[in-house]
Biopython code that builds the backbone (N, CA, C, O; Angstrom):
import numpy as np
from Bio.PDB.StructureBuilder import StructureBuilder

atoms = [
    (1, "UNK", "N", (18.505, -34.125, -44.764)),
    (1, "UNK", "CA", (16.886, -34.616, -45.021)),
    (1, "UNK", "C", (15.848, -33.059, -44.175)),
    (1, "UNK", "O", (14.752, -32.529, -44.357)),
    (2, "UNK", "N", (16.788, -32.909, -43.436)),
    (2, "UNK", "CA", (16.412, -31.394, -42.825)),
    (2, "UNK", "C", (16.279, -30.290, -43.793)),
    (2, "UNK", "O", (15.303, -29.539, -43.794)),
    (3, "UNK", "N", (17.371, -30.185, -44.705)),
    (3, "UNK", "CA", (17.318, -29.123, -45.842)),
    (3, "UNK", "C", (16.132, -29.489, -46.372)),
    (3, "UNK", "O", (15.208, -28.716, -46.120)),
    (4, "UNK", "N", (15.876, -30.445, -47.040)),
    (4, "UNK", "CA", (14.905, -30.667, -47.881)),
    (4, "UNK", "C", (13.223, -29.924, -47.112)),
    (4, "UNK", "O", (12.503, -29.021, -47.539)),
    (5, "UNK", "N", (13.132, -30.580, -46.170)),
    (5, "UNK", "CA", (11.774, -29.465, -45.281)),
    (5, "UNK", "C", (12.021, -28.401, -45.398)),
    (5, "UNK", "O", (11.300, -27.671, -46.079)),
    (6, "UNK", "N", (13.186, -27.924, -44.739)),
    (6, "UNK", "CA", (13.528, -26.304, -44.813)),
    (6, "UNK", "C", (12.660, -25.777, -46.441)),
    (6, "UNK", "O", (11.597, -25.241, -46.757)),
    (7, "UNK", "N", (13.549, -26.175, -46.940)),
    (7, "UNK", "CA", (13.615, -25.625, -48.787)),
    (7, "UNK", "C", (11.994, -25.941, -48.866)),
    (7, "UNK", "O", (11.623, -24.852, -49.304)),
    (8, "UNK", "N", (10.777, -26.732, -48.726)),
    (8, "UNK", "CA", (9.710, -27.196, -48.941)),
    (8, "UNK", "C", (9.019, -26.237, -48.088)),
    (8, "UNK", "O", (8.277, -25.409, -48.615)),
    (9, "UNK", "N", (9.194, -26.265, -46.761)),
    (9, "UNK", "CA", (8.495, -25.141, -46.153)),
    (9, "UNK", "C", (8.545, -23.792, -46.816)),
    (9, "UNK", "O", (7.680, -23.179, -47.441)),
    (10, "UNK", "N", (9.577, -23.544, -46.565)),
    (10, "UNK", "CA", (9.608, -21.785, -47.613)),
    (10, "UNK", "C", (8.883, -21.697, -48.669)),
    (10, "UNK", "O", (8.060, -20.850, -49.014)),
    (11, "UNK", "N", (9.309, -22.784, -49.228)),
    (11, "UNK", "CA", (8.359, -22.411, -50.820)),
    (11, "UNK", "C", (6.726, -22.965, -50.356)),
    (11, "UNK", "O", (5.832, -22.426, -51.008)),
    (12, "UNK", "N", (6.433, -23.625, -49.669)),
    (12, "UNK", "CA", (4.922, -22.879, -49.289)),
    (12, "UNK", "C", (4.666, -21.789, -48.971)),
    (12, "UNK", "O", (3.895, -21.168, -49.702)),
    (13, "UNK", "N", (5.066, -21.304, -48.081)),
    (13, "UNK", "CA", (5.026, -19.898, -47.483)),
    (13, "UNK", "C", (5.422, -19.067, -48.734)),
    (13, "UNK", "O", (4.623, -18.133, -48.800)),
    (14, "UNK", "N", (6.148, -19.021, -49.562)),
    (14, "UNK", "CA", (5.957, -18.015, -50.473)),
    (14, "UNK", "C", (4.815, -18.080, -51.721)),
    (14, "UNK", "O", (4.459, -17.167, -52.465)),
    (15, "UNK", "N", (4.384, -19.451, -51.682)),
    (15, "UNK", "CA", (3.304, -19.809, -52.365)),
    (15, "UNK", "C", (1.897, -19.166, -51.732)),
    (15, "UNK", "O", (0.867, -19.205, -52.405)),
    (16, "UNK", "N", (1.912, -18.704, -50.696)),
    (16, "UNK", "CA", (0.808, -18.151, -49.793)),
    (16, "UNK", "C", (0.593, -16.882, -50.069)),
    (16, "UNK", "O", (1.383, -16.120, -49.511)),
    (17, "UNK", "N", (-0.494, -16.217, -50.982)),
    (17, "UNK", "CA", (-0.579, -14.526, -50.930)),
    (17, "UNK", "C", (-1.627, -14.367, -49.531)),
    (17, "UNK", "O", (-2.711, -14.925, -49.363)),
    (18, "UNK", "N", (-1.106, -13.672, -48.856)),
    (18, "UNK", "CA", (-1.589, -13.139, -47.496)),
    (18, "UNK", "C", (-1.927, -11.593, -47.654)),
    (18, "UNK", "O", (-2.546, -10.998, -46.771)),
    (19, "UNK", "N", (-1.483, -10.954, -48.847)),
    (19, "UNK", "CA", (-1.636, -9.326, -48.584)),
    (19, "UNK", "C", (-2.942, -8.638, -49.293)),
    (19, "UNK", "O", (-3.741, -9.469, -49.724)),
    (20, "UNK", "N", (-3.195, -7.665, -49.432)),
    (20, "UNK", "CA", (-4.294, -7.185, -49.893)),
    (20, "UNK", "C", (-5.249, -7.734, -51.250)),
    (20, "UNK", "O", (-6.462, -7.909, -51.369)),
    (21, "UNK", "N", (-3.927, -7.937, -52.334)),
    (21, "UNK", "CA", (-4.066, -8.522, -53.574)),
    (21, "UNK", "C", (-5.142, -9.921, -53.857)),
    (21, "UNK", "O", (-5.613, -10.307, -54.928)),
    (22, "UNK", "N", (-5.337, -10.566, -52.283)),
    (22, "UNK", "CA", (-5.826, -11.642, -52.718)),
    (22, "UNK", "C", (-7.299, -11.381, -52.391)),
    (22, "UNK", "O", (-7.670, -10.767, -51.391)),
    (23, "UNK", "N", (-8.027, -11.852, -53.234)),
    (23, "UNK", "CA", (-9.791, -11.258, -53.290)),
    (23, "UNK", "C", (-10.143, -12.605, -52.211)),
    (23, "UNK", "O", (-10.661, -12.091, -51.220)),
    (24, "UNK", "N", (-10.092, -13.561, -52.091)),
    (24, "UNK", "CA", (-10.368, -14.602, -51.121)),
    (24, "UNK", "C", (-10.087, -13.950, -49.722)),
    (24, "UNK", "O", (-10.783, -14.478, -48.854)),
    (25, "UNK", "N", (-9.426, -13.144, -49.340)),
    (25, "UNK", "CA", (-9.226, -12.781, -48.051)),
    (25, "UNK", "C", (-9.460, -11.394, -48.343)),
    (25, "UNK", "O", (-10.371, -11.126, -47.560)),
    (26, "UNK", "N", (-9.200, -10.346, -48.988)),
    (26, "UNK", "CA", (-9.824, -8.975, -48.187)),
    (26, "UNK", "C", (-10.765, -9.114, -49.798)),
    (26, "UNK", "O", (-10.304, -9.154, -50.938)),
    (27, "UNK", "N", (-12.292, -9.167, -49.310)),
    (27, "UNK", "CA", (-13.196, -8.773, -49.709)),
    (27, "UNK", "C", (-14.245, -8.259, -49.530)),
    (27, "UNK", "O", (-15.078, -8.879, -48.868)),
    (28, "UNK", "N", (-14.471, -7.327, -49.907)),
    (28, "UNK", "CA", (-15.244, -6.079, -50.263)),
    (28, "UNK", "C", (-16.586, -6.466, -50.713)),
    (28, "UNK", "O", (-16.580, -7.083, -51.778)),
    (29, "UNK", "N", (-17.697, -6.271, -50.197)),
    (29, "UNK", "CA", (-19.097, -5.967, -51.102)),
    (29, "UNK", "C", (-19.205, -5.012, -51.783)),
    (29, "UNK", "O", (-19.216, -3.920, -51.213)),
    (30, "UNK", "N", (-19.312, -5.063, -53.115)),
    (30, "UNK", "CA", (-19.381, -4.211, -53.865)),
    (30, "UNK", "C", (-21.191, -3.813, -54.093)),
    (30, "UNK", "O", (-22.115, -4.524, -53.696)),
    (31, "UNK", "N", (-21.324, -2.472, -54.849)),
    (31, "UNK", "CA", (-22.366, -2.106, -54.816)),
    (31, "UNK", "C", (-23.461, -3.127, -55.673)),
    (31, "UNK", "O", (-24.505, -3.636, -55.265)),
    (32, "UNK", "N", (-22.956, -3.198, -56.713)),
    (32, "UNK", "CA", (-24.257, -4.171, -57.816)),
    (32, "UNK", "C", (-23.866, -5.702, -57.832)),
    (32, "UNK", "O", (-24.481, -6.265, -58.738)),
    (33, "UNK", "N", (-22.896, -6.715, -57.000)),
    (33, "UNK", "CA", (-22.112, -7.241, -56.947)),
    (33, "UNK", "C", (-22.196, -7.962, -55.576)),
    (33, "UNK", "O", (-22.181, -7.330, -54.520)),
    (34, "UNK", "N", (-22.288, -9.345, -55.640)),
    (34, "UNK", "CA", (-22.049, -9.625, -54.207)),
    (34, "UNK", "C", (-23.261, -10.266, -53.637)),
    (34, "UNK", "O", (-24.363, -10.059, -54.144)),
    (35, "UNK", "N", (-23.090, -11.101, -52.516)),
    (35, "UNK", "CA", (-24.574, -11.215, -51.588)),
    (35, "UNK", "C", (-24.173, -11.108, -49.876)),
    (35, "UNK", "O", (-23.558, -12.011, -49.308)),
    (36, "UNK", "N", (-24.423, -10.425, -49.500)),
    (36, "UNK", "CA", (-24.200, -10.535, -47.664)),
    (36, "UNK", "C", (-25.032, -11.753, -47.390)),
    (36, "UNK", "O", (-26.142, -12.010, -47.855)),
    (37, "UNK", "N", (-24.319, -12.449, -46.568)),
    (37, "UNK", "CA", (-24.986, -13.570, -45.933)),
    (37, "UNK", "C", (-25.472, -13.111, -44.500)),
    (37, "UNK", "O", (-24.528, -12.753, -43.796)),
    (38, "UNK", "N", (-26.487, -13.046, -44.005)),
    (38, "UNK", "CA", (-26.708, -13.021, -42.308)),
    (38, "UNK", "C", (-27.177, -14.261, -41.607)),
    (38, "UNK", "O", (-27.746, -15.210, -42.147)),
    (39, "UNK", "N", (-26.849, -14.130, -40.250)),
    (39, "UNK", "CA", (-27.576, -15.011, -39.348)),
    (39, "UNK", "C", (-27.233, -16.229, -39.439)),
    (39, "UNK", "O", (-28.051, -17.076, -39.080)),
    (40, "UNK", "N", (-25.603, -16.742, -40.069)),
    (40, "UNK", "CA", (-25.359, -18.176, -40.088)),
    (40, "UNK", "C", (-24.230, -18.632, -39.634)),
    (40, "UNK", "O", (-23.365, -17.809, -39.333)),
    (41, "UNK", "N", (-24.026, -19.754, -39.509)),
    (41, "UNK", "CA", (-23.087, -20.489, -38.391)),
    (41, "UNK", "C", (-21.851, -20.866, -39.914)),
    (41, "UNK", "O", (-22.109, -21.550, -40.904)),
    (42, "UNK", "N", (-20.740, -20.244, -39.636)),
    (42, "UNK", "CA", (-19.944, -20.886, -40.623)),
    (42, "UNK", "C", (-19.468, -22.362, -40.599)),
    (42, "UNK", "O", (-19.009, -22.982, -41.558)),
    (43, "UNK", "N", (-19.598, -22.675, -39.731)),
    (43, "UNK", "CA", (-19.370, -24.576, -39.346)),
    (43, "UNK", "C", (-19.867, -25.176, -40.028)),
    (43, "UNK", "O", (-19.350, -25.928, -40.854)),
    (44, "UNK", "N", (-21.532, -24.890, -39.749)),
    (44, "UNK", "CA", (-22.592, -25.600, -40.392)),
    (44, "UNK", "C", (-22.830, -25.406, -41.632)),
    (44, "UNK", "O", (-23.312, -26.289, -42.341)),
    (45, "UNK", "N", (-22.526, -24.224, -42.060)),
    (45, "UNK", "CA", (-22.161, -23.938, -43.783)),
    (45, "UNK", "C", (-21.419, -24.890, -44.328)),
    (45, "UNK", "O", (-21.979, -25.495, -45.243)),
    (46, "UNK", "N", (-20.080, -25.299, -44.000)),
    (46, "UNK", "CA", (-19.173, -25.985, -44.042)),
    (46, "UNK", "C", (-19.518, -27.070, -43.988)),
    (46, "UNK", "O", (-19.001, -27.760, -44.867)),
    (47, "UNK", "N", (-20.426, -27.775, -43.105)),
    (47, "UNK", "CA", (-20.884, -29.146, -42.616)),
    (47, "UNK", "C", (-21.955, -29.788, -43.955)),
    (47, "UNK", "O", (-22.090, -30.926, -44.404)),
    (48, "UNK", "N", (-22.491, -28.690, -44.247)),
    (48, "UNK", "CA", (-23.829, -28.938, -44.816)),
    (48, "UNK", "C", (-23.281, -28.855, -46.450)),
    (48, "UNK", "O", (-23.800, -29.673, -47.209)),
    (49, "UNK", "N", (-22.444, -28.081, -46.926)),
    (49, "UNK", "CA", (-21.629, -27.969, -48.425)),
    (49, "UNK", "C", (-20.436, -29.116, -49.121)),
    (49, "UNK", "O", (-20.255, -29.650, -50.215)),
    (50, "UNK", "N", (-19.820, -29.118, -47.849)),
    (50, "UNK", "CA", (-18.292, -30.396, -47.676)),
    (50, "UNK", "C", (-18.711, -31.339, -47.670)),
    (50, "UNK", "O", (-18.779, -32.128, -48.613)),
    (51, "UNK", "N", (-19.291, -31.535, -46.012)),
    (51, "UNK", "CA", (-18.897, -32.836, -45.898)),
    (51, "UNK", "C", (-19.925, -33.383, -46.320)),
    (51, "UNK", "O", (-19.793, -34.477, -46.868)),
    (52, "UNK", "N", (-21.395, -32.731, -46.181)),
    (52, "UNK", "CA", (-22.816, -33.430, -46.645)),
    (52, "UNK", "C", (-22.908, -33.091, -47.954)),
    (52, "UNK", "O", (-24.087, -33.050, -48.307)),
    (53, "UNK", "N", (-22.254, -32.871, -48.685)),
    (53, "UNK", "CA", (-22.405, -32.444, -50.150)),
    (53, "UNK", "C", (-23.758, -32.249, -50.593)),
    (53, "UNK", "O", (-24.265, -32.917, -51.494)),
    (54, "UNK", "N", (-24.256, -31.473, -50.058)),
    (54, "UNK", "CA", (-25.890, -30.225, -50.618)),
    (54, "UNK", "C", (-25.694, -29.084, -50.895)),
    (54, "UNK", "O", (-24.843, -28.355, -50.388)),
    (55, "UNK", "N", (-26.387, -28.839, -51.647)),
    (55, "UNK", "CA", (-26.487, -27.674, -52.364)),
    (55, "UNK", "C", (-27.124, -26.866, -51.493)),
    (55, "UNK", "O", (-27.986, -27.446, -50.832)),
    (56, "UNK", "N", (-26.961, -25.542, -51.242)),
    (56, "UNK", "CA", (-27.726, -24.505, -50.571)),
    (56, "UNK", "C", (-28.410, -23.452, -51.747)),
    (56, "UNK", "O", (-28.102, -23.541, -52.935)),
    (57, "UNK", "N", (-29.272, -22.561, -51.282)),
    (57, "UNK", "CA", (-29.753, -21.466, -51.872)),
    (57, "UNK", "C", (-30.074, -20.477, -51.159)),
    (57, "UNK", "O", (-30.225, -20.807, -49.982)),
    (58, "UNK", "N", (-30.288, -19.121, -51.416)),
    (58, "UNK", "CA", (-30.035, -17.944, -50.842)),
    (58, "UNK", "C", (-31.977, -17.686, -50.991)),
    (58, "UNK", "O", (-32.770, -17.936, -51.899)),
    (59, "UNK", "N", (-32.169, -16.937, -49.286)),
    (59, "UNK", "CA", (-33.513, -16.639, -49.334)),
    (59, "UNK", "C", (-33.562, -14.987, -48.766)),
    (59, "UNK", "O", (-32.788, -14.510, -47.936)),
    (60, "UNK", "N", (-34.362, -14.481, -49.257)),
    (60, "UNK", "CA", (-34.457, -13.174, -49.519)),
    (60, "UNK", "C", (-35.044, -12.372, -48.227)),
    (60, "UNK", "O", (-36.006, -12.929, -47.698)),
    (61, "UNK", "N", (-34.718, -11.450, -47.783)),
    (61, "UNK", "CA", (-35.046, -11.078, -46.544)),
    (61, "UNK", "C", (-36.434, -10.498, -46.587)),
    (61, "UNK", "O", (-36.872, -9.789, -47.493)),
    (62, "UNK", "N", (-37.131, -10.912, -45.412)),
    (62, "UNK", "CA", (-38.504, -10.764, -45.285)),
    (62, "UNK", "C", (-38.784, -9.165, -45.414)),
    (62, "UNK", "O", (-38.053, -8.507, -44.673)),
    (63, "UNK", "N", (-39.551, -8.524, -46.079)),
    (63, "UNK", "CA", (-40.047, -7.346, -46.362)),
    (63, "UNK", "C", (-40.768, -6.849, -45.525)),
    (63, "UNK", "O", (-40.612, -5.648, -45.306)),
    (64, "UNK", "N", (-41.590, -7.442, -44.927)),
    (64, "UNK", "CA", (-42.545, -7.401, -43.489)),
    (64, "UNK", "C", (-41.539, -7.238, -42.371)),
    (64, "UNK", "O", (-41.489, -6.136, -41.826)),
    (65, "UNK", "N", (-40.930, -7.966, -42.064)),
    (65, "UNK", "CA", (-40.105, -7.936, -40.685)),
    (65, "UNK", "C", (-38.915, -6.603, -40.695)),
    (65, "UNK", "O", (-38.318, -6.067, -41.628)),
    (66, "UNK", "N", (-38.893, -6.368, -39.227)),
    (66, "UNK", "CA", (-37.944, -5.119, -39.254)),
    (66, "UNK", "C", (-36.608, -5.901, -39.440)),
    (66, "UNK", "O", (-36.549, -7.127, -39.527)),
    (67, "UNK", "N", (-35.549, -5.058, -39.492)),
    (67, "UNK", "CA", (-34.141, -5.475, -39.412)),
    (67, "UNK", "C", (-33.998, -5.888, -37.830)),
    (67, "UNK", "O", (-33.405, -5.133, -37.059)),
    (68, "UNK", "N", (-34.358, -6.663, -37.551)),
    (68, "UNK", "CA", (-33.687, -7.174, -36.239)),
    (68, "UNK", "C", (-33.073, -8.361, -36.190)),
    (68, "UNK", "O", (-33.801, -9.343, -36.042)),
    (69, "UNK", "N", (-31.765, -8.541, -36.290)),
    (69, "UNK", "CA", (-31.084, -9.871, -35.635)),
    (69, "UNK", "C", (-30.736, -10.184, -34.117)),
    (69, "UNK", "O", (-30.135, -9.338, -33.456)),
    (70, "UNK", "N", (-31.012, -11.072, -33.715)),
    (70, "UNK", "CA", (-31.319, -11.557, -32.390)),
    (70, "UNK", "C", (-29.654, -12.200, -31.896)),
    (70, "UNK", "O", (-29.290, -13.228, -32.467)),
    (71, "UNK", "N", (-28.731, -11.577, -30.874)),
    (71, "UNK", "CA", (-28.002, -12.402, -30.265)),
    (71, "UNK", "C", (-28.458, -13.303, -28.848)),
    (71, "UNK", "O", (-28.950, -12.689, -27.901)),
    (72, "UNK", "N", (-28.321, -14.321, -28.800)),
    (72, "UNK", "CA", (-28.387, -15.232, -27.644)),
    (72, "UNK", "C", (-27.431, -15.069, -26.520)),
    (72, "UNK", "O", (-26.240, -15.114, -26.829)),
    (73, "UNK", "N", (-27.736, -14.886, -25.266)),
    (73, "UNK", "CA", (-27.436, -15.081, -24.211)),
    (73, "UNK", "C", (-26.646, -16.179, -23.387)),
    (73, "UNK", "O", (-25.661, -16.226, -22.650)),
    (74, "UNK", "N", (-27.837, -17.252, -24.033)),
    (74, "UNK", "CA", (-27.654, -18.532, -23.125)),
    (74, "UNK", "C", (-27.741, -19.712, -24.639)),
    (74, "UNK", "O", (-28.546, -19.696, -25.571)),
    (75, "UNK", "N", (-26.780, -20.481, -24.422)),
    (75, "UNK", "CA", (-26.788, -21.551, -25.370)),
    (75, "UNK", "C", (-28.111, -22.135, -25.490)),
    (75, "UNK", "O", (-28.510, -22.298, -26.643)),
    (76, "UNK", "N", (-28.983, -22.534, -24.402)),
    (76, "UNK", "CA", (-30.385, -22.886, -24.341)),
    (76, "UNK", "C", (-31.325, -22.252, -25.486)),
    (76, "UNK", "O", (-32.269, -22.956, -25.847)),
    (77, "UNK", "N", (-31.162, -21.013, -26.081)),
    (77, "UNK", "CA", (-32.004, -20.269, -26.619)),
    (77, "UNK", "C", (-31.399, -20.482, -28.168)),
    (77, "UNK", "O", (-32.128, -20.231, -29.128)),
    (78, "UNK", "N", (-30.094, -20.937, -28.348)),
    (78, "UNK", "CA", (-29.846, -21.181, -29.765)),
    (78, "UNK", "C", (-30.550, -22.374, -30.299)),
    (78, "UNK", "O", (-30.536, -23.460, -29.719)),
    (79, "UNK", "N", (-31.274, -22.106, -31.619)),
    (79, "UNK", "CA", (-31.904, -22.828, -32.343)),
    (79, "UNK", "C", (-30.874, -23.753, -33.397)),
    (79, "UNK", "O", (-30.705, -23.272, -34.517)),
    (80, "UNK", "N", (-30.392, -24.667, -33.169)),
    (80, "UNK", "CA", (-29.561, -25.509, -34.083)),
    (80, "UNK", "C", (-30.153, -25.485, -35.451)),
    (80, "UNK", "O", (-29.528, -25.054, -36.420)),
    (81, "UNK", "N", (-32.028, -26.208, -35.549)),
    (81, "UNK", "CA", (-32.096, -26.339, -36.758)),
    (81, "UNK", "C", (-32.536, -24.961, -37.908)),
    (81, "UNK", "O", (-32.917, -25.072, -39.073)),
    (82, "UNK", "N", (-32.329, -23.722, -37.120)),
    (82, "UNK", "CA", (-32.395, -22.719, -38.125)),
    (82, "UNK", "C", (-30.456, -22.721, -38.986)),
    (82, "UNK", "O", (-30.047, -22.417, -40.107)),
    (83, "UNK", "N", (-29.943, -23.105, -38.025)),
    (83, "UNK", "CA", (-28.554, -23.161, -39.091)),
    (83, "UNK", "C", (-28.046, -24.021, -39.661)),
    (83, "UNK", "O", (-26.975, -23.877, -40.250)),
    (84, "UNK", "N", (-28.886, -25.415, -39.600)),
    (84, "UNK", "CA", (-29.024, -26.288, -40.239)),
    (84, "UNK", "C", (-29.783, -26.569, -41.804)),
    (84, "UNK", "O", (-29.533, -27.456, -42.620)),
    (85, "UNK", "N", (-30.663, -25.603, -41.859)),
    (85, "UNK", "CA", (-30.745, -25.701, -42.865)),
    (85, "UNK", "C", (-30.519, -25.383, -44.336)),
    (85, "UNK", "O", (-29.972, -24.287, -44.214)),
    (86, "UNK", "N", (-30.576, -25.607, -45.623)),
    (86, "UNK", "CA", (-30.228, -25.521, -46.889)),
    (86, "UNK", "C", (-30.543, -24.193, -47.401)),
    (86, "UNK", "O", (-30.468, -23.960, -48.607)),
    (87, "UNK", "N", (-30.950, -23.156, -46.402)),
    (87, "UNK", "CA", (-30.995, -21.817, -47.020)),
    (87, "UNK", "C", (-30.604, -20.590, -46.383)),
    (87, "UNK", "O", (-30.924, -20.306, -45.229)),
    (88, "UNK", "N", (-29.714, -19.657, -47.350)),
    (88, "UNK", "CA", (-29.044, -18.691, -46.592)),
    (88, "UNK", "C", (-29.545, -17.597, -46.684)),
    (88, "UNK", "O", (-29.828, -16.910, -47.665)),
    (89, "UNK", "N", (-29.698, -17.383, -45.194)),
    (89, "UNK", "CA", (-30.220, -16.096, -45.269)),
    (89, "UNK", "C", (-29.473, -14.328, -45.836)),
    (89, "UNK", "O", (-28.388, -13.953, -45.393)),
    (90, "UNK", "N", (-29.987, -13.795, -46.454)),
    (90, "UNK", "CA", (-29.335, -12.544, -46.639)),
    (90, "UNK", "C", (-30.043, -11.218, -46.481)),
    (90, "UNK", "O", (-31.264, -11.101, -46.384)),
    (91, "UNK", "N", (-29.173, -10.238, -46.464)),
    (91, "UNK", "CA", (-29.882, -9.422, -45.968)),
    (91, "UNK", "C", (-30.823, -8.294, -46.835)),
    (91, "UNK", "O", (-31.295, -7.306, -46.274)),
    (92, "UNK", "N", (-31.026, -8.581, -48.282)),
    (92, "UNK", "CA", (-31.393, -8.411, -49.616)),
    (92, "UNK", "C", (-33.066, -8.826, -49.810)),
    (92, "UNK", "O", (-33.604, -9.923, -49.653)),
    (93, "UNK", "N", (-33.698, -7.424, -50.238)),
    (93, "UNK", "CA", (-34.945, -8.269, -50.713)),
    (93, "UNK", "C", (-35.039, -8.878, -51.903)),
    (93, "UNK", "O", (-34.223, -8.653, -52.797)),
    (94, "UNK", "N", (-36.063, -9.727, -52.040)),
    (94, "UNK", "CA", (-36.134, -10.390, -53.213)),
    (94, "UNK", "C", (-35.308, -10.300, -54.522)),
    (94, "UNK", "O", (-34.413, -10.956, -55.055)),
    (95, "UNK", "N", (-36.250, -8.833, -54.874)),
    (95, "UNK", "CA", (-36.222, -8.393, -55.967)),
    (95, "UNK", "C", (-34.397, -8.032, -56.607)),
    (95, "UNK", "O", (-33.951, -8.310, -57.721)),
    (96, "UNK", "N", (-33.768, -7.439, -55.600)),
    (96, "UNK", "CA", (-32.770, -7.026, -54.840)),
    (96, "UNK", "C", (-31.371, -7.740, -55.337)),
    (96, "UNK", "O", (-30.354, -7.374, -55.926)),
    (97, "UNK", "N", (-32.122, -9.525, -54.512)),
    (97, "UNK", "CA", (-31.246, -10.008, -54.501)),
    (97, "UNK", "C", (-31.266, -10.944, -56.152)),
    (97, "UNK", "O", (-30.339, -11.640, -56.565)),
    (98, "UNK", "N", (-32.025, -10.801, -56.559)),
    (98, "UNK", "CA", (-32.238, -11.548, -58.287)),
    (98, "UNK", "C", (-31.082, -10.428, -58.917)),
    (98, "UNK", "O", (-30.589, -10.635, -60.026)),
    (99, "UNK", "N", (-30.815, -9.577, -58.336)),
    (99, "UNK", "CA", (-30.267, -8.294, -59.262)),
    (99, "UNK", "C", (-28.829, -8.570, -59.031)),
    (99, "UNK", "O", (-28.029, -8.154, -59.870)),
    (100, "UNK", "N", (-28.368, -9.277, -57.906)),
    (100, "UNK", "CA", (-27.000, -8.762, -57.547)),
    (100, "UNK", "C", (-26.806, -10.229, -57.701)),
    (100, "UNK", "O", (-25.596, -10.280, -57.922)),
    (101, "UNK", "N", (-27.297, -11.607, -57.725)),
    (101, "UNK", "CA", (-27.004, -12.276, -58.143)),
    (101, "UNK", "C", (-26.894, -12.777, -59.464)),
    (101, "UNK", "O", (-26.194, -13.781, -59.594)),
    (102, "UNK", "N", (-27.554, -12.189, -60.706)),
    (102, "UNK", "CA", (-27.500, -11.829, -61.840)),
    (102, "UNK", "C", (-26.077, -11.294, -62.354)),
    (102, "UNK", "O", (-25.333, -11.778, -63.206)),
    (103, "UNK", "N", (-25.938, -10.163, -61.583)),
    (103, "UNK", "CA", (-24.904, -9.338, -61.714)),
    (103, "UNK", "C", (-23.510, -10.134, -61.556)),
    (103, "UNK", "O", (-22.628, -10.195, -62.413)),
    (104, "UNK", "N", (-23.496, -10.859, -60.006)),
    (104, "UNK", "CA", (-22.357, -11.721, -59.705)),
    (104, "UNK", "C", (-22.181, -12.982, -60.896)),
    (104, "UNK", "O", (-21.147, -13.642, -61.004)),
    (105, "UNK", "N", (-23.184, -13.136, -61.602)),
    (105, "UNK", "CA", (-22.728, -14.611, -62.573)),
    (105, "UNK", "C", (-22.258, -13.818, -63.850)),
    (105, "UNK", "O", (-21.837, -14.426, -64.834)),
]
sb = StructureBuilder()
sb.init_structure("model")
sb.init_model(0)
sb.init_chain("A")
sb.init_seg("    ")
for serial, (resi, resn, name, xyz) in enumerate(atoms, 1):
    if name == "N":
        sb.init_residue(resn, " ", resi, " ")
    sb.init_atom(name, np.array(xyz, "f"), 0.0, 1.0, " ", f" {name:<3s}", serial, name[0])
structure = sb.get_structure()
C-alpha cells in the first residue's frame, strides 16, 4: 500500500510545472495585452468569484485623481466595503482599458 501511495505522490509532483514556462505562475504584463489590477484583496476576489459565483467588471482609473494608493496603518481604517464590491480597480484609463481588454480577448 505504501508503494502505491509513493508512486502516486511522485506522479502528482511530476505533473506540476513549476518552471518559468508556466504562464500561470510566471506572468508578465505585456505592452498591449492584459490588465493590471490595483488596490484589491485577493481573498475577497476569490470569495466573490468562486464562492459567491458572481461576475466582476473592470473599473478604469479616475483620470482626474492623482496616482495615490493608500496603505492603512491601523486595521480600523480598512474599509472592507471597498474590497467586496464587484468592480476590479485598474491602473488604466477608460480608453486604454478598452483597448487592452479587446487585445487580450
